[in-house]
C-alpha positions as CSV (number, residue, x, y, z in Angstrom):
1,M,0.0,0.0,0.0
2,R,1.3,3.4,-0.9
3,R,1.2,6.3,1.5
4,R,1.7,10.0,1.0
5,F,4.5,11.8,2.8
6,I,5.4,15.4,3.0
7,V,9.2,15.9,3.2
8,C,10.5,19.3,4.3
9,Y,14.2,20.1,4.7
10,D,16.6,22.8,5.7
11,I,20.1,22.3,4.3
12,S,22.8,24.8,5.2
13,D,25.3,24.0,2.4
14,P,24.3,25.1,-1.2
15,K,26.0,22.0,-2.7
16,R,24.1,19.6,-0.4
17,L,20.9,21.6,-1.0
18,R,21.1,21.2,-4.8
19,K,22.0,17.5,-4.3
20,M,19.0,17.0,-2.0
21,F,16.6,18.8,-4.4
22,R,17.8,16.6,-7.3
23,K,17.5,13.4,-5.2
24,M,14.0,14.3,-3.9
25,R,12.8,14.9,-7.5
26,G,13.2,11.2,-7.9
27,F,10.9,10.4,-5.0
28,G,8.1,13.0,-5.4
29,D,6.9,16.4,-6.6
30,P,8.1,19.8,-5.2
31,L,5.4,21.8,-3.4
32,Q,7.8,24.6,-2.6
33,K,11.6,25.0,-2.8
34,S,12.4,22.6,0.0
35,V,9.0,20.8,0.5
36,F,8.0,17.7,-1.5
37,T,5.0,15.4,-1.6
38,C,6.0,11.8,-2.1
39,D,3.7,8.8,-2.7
40,L,5.7,5.8,-1.6
41,S,5.6,2.2,-0.7
42,I,7.3,1.0,2.5
43,R,10.3,-0.1,0.4
44,E,10.5,3.2,-1.5
45,R,10.3,5.1,1.8
46,A,13.2,3.1,3.2
47,H,15.2,3.8,0.0
48,M,14.4,7.5,0.3
49,M,15.5,7.6,4.0
50,K,18.9,6.0,3.1
51,A,19.4,8.4,0.2
52,I,18.7,11.4,2.5
53,A,21.0,10.1,5.2
54,R,23.8,9.9,2.6
55,I,23.3,13.6,1.7
56,I,22.7,15.5,4.9
57,D,25.1,16.6,7.6
58,P,23.1,15.7,10.8
59,S,25.0,18.4,12.7
60,D,23.9,21.2,10.4
61,D,20.8,20.1,8.4
62,S,17.3,19.0,9.3
63,V,14.7,17.0,7.5
64,L,11.0,16.6,8.6
65,I,9.0,13.7,7.1
66,I,5.2,13.7,7.7
67,D,3.1,10.6,7.0
68,T,-0.3,11.9,5.8
69,G,-1.8,8.5,5.4
70,A,-2.9,6.1,2.6
71,L,-3.3,7.6,-0.8
72,D,-7.1,6.9,-0.8
73,A,-7.5,8.5,2.7
74,K,-9.4,11.8,3.0
75,R,-6.9,14.5,4.1
76,E,-8.9,16.5,6.6
77,S,-5.7,17.4,8.5
78,L,-4.2,19.4,5.6
79,E,-5.4,22.8,4.7
80,Y,-4.5,24.9,1.7
81,M,-4.9,28.5,0.8
82,G,-4.2,30.2,-2.5
83,K,-2.9,28.4,-5.6
84,D,-3.4,24.6,-5.6
85,I,0.0,23.0,-4.8
86,M,-0.8,19.3,-4.8
87,P,0.3,17.4,-7.9
88,D,-2.1,15.5,-10.1
89,E,-3.3,12.3,-8.4
90,G,-2.5,10.3,-11.6
91,R,1.2,11.0,-11.5
92,A,3.6,8.4,-10.1
93,A,6.8,8.9,-8.3
94,V,10.0,7.8,-10.1
95,I,12.7,6.4,-8.0
96,V,16.3,7.3,-9.1
């Protein structure tokens, strides 16, 4: 079963920041510059976690991963204002 995750990060080094952005594009869609939505299986999530761990410096960088539930779940806990930022539901994540 696939679940939707919101991944937010604060990377202090510009080189690591670019690397993180490129890597995250392989797991999901950017909502903002350092915020992604990722529809992942358990295995894909584990792969993403390993990839993130190889990029970040835990003493300087931070990553927040929010599990918003199954893809077919109603998302009453998320609220949006302004331009729609969620990707099309028909799109699939590509793992790099």
